[in-house]
Steps between C-alpha positions, in 0.01 A plus 500: 500500500779743590664442160187623327418773750841620612358764735342233721839437656480848650156443647523529878324683782693832494485528120127425511462778758685737268274399212194564717641842584523582128144382443374715789686800362321459168163453671569817698528694174177354361318601819642852479373526142157395630519773770506240778780681681438367850514140386795576272710663772413223745610233253815695421611451859524128422766566235712668767438218744580225250817680394612483860392140559630332183860581588454388860350168388772446239778553755338302779432190290810516280303583184711794383578485128636740240169464315312601816718808545437611143128429527482698823678795341265499200200481731636796696540696177139440399339531843702785646604701194238448228189459716548822706578698183186371323285565807639854525424560131146372551460735800570804285877524452468511121658831400829501310695590815316235699576229244867599498517466877319165484757383247777624730342302786491183287857542376630569850325190626636270232853643542467448873401135446779439249755648740371279781525190280866578432621628837240389756504669841787649695569363847623740769544392863281196444216704349396483136442816299344571163658758273210740454152410617368168365212494252280328758546792738425752225186310402394476865524875542310544175225274634483702820457835327236379252314332787510824699352681201227240465415546869540877546479639143827693529520850357713545188553126498632476144777748571583331829513156338708629209755655736494188715574269206778730385660482844464121507668477158800687638511306828506162325827583325646743754834408667343446840490195723164356604501252786317184392349463848502867600221717631391613152432140401356378829261796527322371189388190691274734697427776249382286208249284695374817668450668161307196369274496807434873461414445132209279599393685816482854359 
């Protein structure tokens, strides 16, 4: 069977989780196009969760493969670079300047992922650091701000979101160190579930 379907040899739990993450990212976009933003943003959280869990599962059960690393990177590109840019465009960022910034966000994200694939993380005093903020963190912040707008109908939201995405584009490729398990990352474990709850309560 594997001779006919070569990709079956890569079929394992973490790669399946990554595939599910990609599927959920696509479903998120279809829901956004149908104006089902609450459901879309809630589902989008699962892409962030699965991105975290697939690596943990792969390491814990000895299922790490080069194929899995590449698949994870491609999933990150779609879910955390393409999906936020498309959502932002759908939410009104469709001027020439807006599209240019969305392109900058996408390019920064893919360069960030390519750099990570080549150099990985830097270890200092037993702590691991990303170079620039990871795409998952950028997408998480994006989710927070669009959720806040959905809840509170923020004033001048398009301009705020445009500026926000421009800043994220710079931060992803900036020469700064981001602690993998630092406060910025850990705070999302509280902020994102809180934002989802607020989406449905208010």
